[in-house]
Phi, psi and omega in degrees: 000126177270114181279142184268132180233132172256131180236138177226129178249135178253165174083213191279170177298336176299317180289326176299327177297313173309315179298325178291328180295314185295319181294321178301309183300310180299322176291325175297331185262015172093003176284151179254123176282127182234153180264345179261108185294333179291340175268002191270153172269332180230129178253113175254126181247116177265108190269165166249145184223026192282304178227173190300317176300325177292322177295321175295320179294323179294323176296318177305307181298318180296320180293325179298314179291329177292328176296319181297319184288329175295328175282334180220082184307341182288343183289147180241146181244130176235118180251132183218180174097193193299322182295323178291316178308320189275323189226060184296311183295319184296313186290325185296320186275335184263347185231072183294341182289336183285132182278333183207137173239131190233124177281174183292335179281357188244008185305317186293356180254008190299328180289321175300318180293318179299316180294325184290315182291328177294338177267006176095011182271152176247131193223139175233112183230111177218133180214170177292143177301136179273182184303315186266354188300123176074010181237012177277160180297146174245119179266098184267150181271208181303134188260135177275351181220157187276003176234159181212167176246144171235129176275116183264350180197160175225164179070179189204134174251009182283332176050053168299140187298337187269349200256134177263004185299318173297335174285332182274305192252356171088193181286161181296128184220124178270149171275148178300141185296324179296319179298320177296319180292323177293316177301315180295324182293320180300308177308310180298326178290336178271008173100006178283129179258345182219128175248143181243116183277127186230155176187176174288329177210097182292334185286349177260016184301132170096342187302319182284328185273317194249356179080009176199161182287127187245009183301320176299320178303312183300312184295323176295316179287328179296322184297340179285346177285112192299319185282350177275131188249316188238139170231124186245137184256121176240158173058054171277171180232127181302340184275350190241009178287133176246157178302324185291326173296314177307312184294325185290316178296322181288323188262335188277119186295342183265348176279118182303138176283063185215126181234119176271110184233076183299119183266330182069318171194181181233333180296126186300331184287321180284319178294333179290317183290333179280349182062046184272352173065027184204146174258170178301320179295318178297322180293313177299322181293328179293312185298312179309312184295315180303307184296323179291319182282329188232085185301326183261029180294135167262126183246114178260146177205166176222149182230153171251124175253150179086019182293151182303125176097004180286091179290167183300323182290325180287329176289318181296326175301316176297320179295317178288328177301320183289318183288330183277319186277331177054065176302147178287318179227141184212129172242149178229148177222135172287145187303135175245118186282109180248127180298142181096346177262159182298320186290340176306325186265358183297149172276166174085029179300138181272142180288157179296329172296312180296315180306314184290326176299313181295325178298309180299322181295314183298314182291323182293318178296321175294324181294323176294318180298314179302313181301318178295314181297322181291331175299326181286340184286330185303128180089359177274156180245136176228152173273130186235134180263123183282116183269314186197166169280141174302132181285349181282355181068025187258013176086003181256157173251153178254125179228175174213147168271185173298344185272005183230112178282151180292144168070352176246333183251175177289177179238173172250120176276123183240128179276131178178137179273340189243027182274151181238136173304128180095358180263152176262129180229154171273132188231131172263124178290123180246346189189173176213164181215105188050245185270357186254150172258153177238128183224169177238142177294135175267000000 
């Protein structure tokens, strides 16, 4: 009998790749993957446990699956991922309705776990992530969208004082370059036009395996895959950018002129308390260098507001920095106090009210900048990759230029009756709506 499995992944693209690994393993072992959870025999939830909002979403989803099981007691629930890795005993004791809890180091045993729960067993398996965890090749089937993520490393050695990732995912571990290239070739053969490279810190790729940073080499070799058209770089670290990497982004025609550079703050006092290993001046020099060498660069960043000790003047410094630099894309998050991290014990914790006020002020500033930038886009022409048909049934397709990363940035709405998902088209921008651009096929 072929058992049906519904899989849902929460959180970041790195977690999405783990979900694809689970799907690959179960498919190889004869399970049938279904999109309708009501028809599934096993419900697999791949959780996020990074910050409080993510943890709350994961718990909410677990209770949602428990409700399904209450209506159909034959269903089995398997919960895995970061939340389980971080809180195994608490979940085990407080959620008896869940049939299995699986940590990150046990992903490769998911098929055995599923067979065990089908026999009526209740299982908790959690250990520290091993050398190969999350880094094995994934043989993916037909792709429903023209872009995909490839995880080039897992874990982190940066030990930022606010971050629980090293506690959850362990030390930094790179995937072998030949495995990444093989995976990218598979994806390109399946119709993927764009790959997005992800890790906790992509700029450190290769240090553990090869004794040096090898991201520029990886970008060069990926560009040799003929059917692959765009390569996008996400989750870089300002302390680890090299001139060689900047040159590769600037000169490689397949590498998107787009850099995701999470900065978290600009005040030296806060950067030091965050253990970011970079100063405000060094950040400014890096941005100047990037923009000088790559004139058409799209620069995305993210900031944390309300970090312990963030005085009014430090926040004003951040606000002025954002106004001066005028980032193309920007995300902001209120500081989440996470147990087990160094910053959890810091004095000077900021109130929730002040965090929200600063977050609103920062995002209002960025919204004004984006609207001003969008006005300058009208009349310009871009090469756009068509991702999907608009679900609103208004005749538009959703596309992106090199300036928009999937799922985190705005889109370009393209009007056209004969567009195809996965094709590149020339589009003239005629209008905008908030963070999205509106264009016509030329």
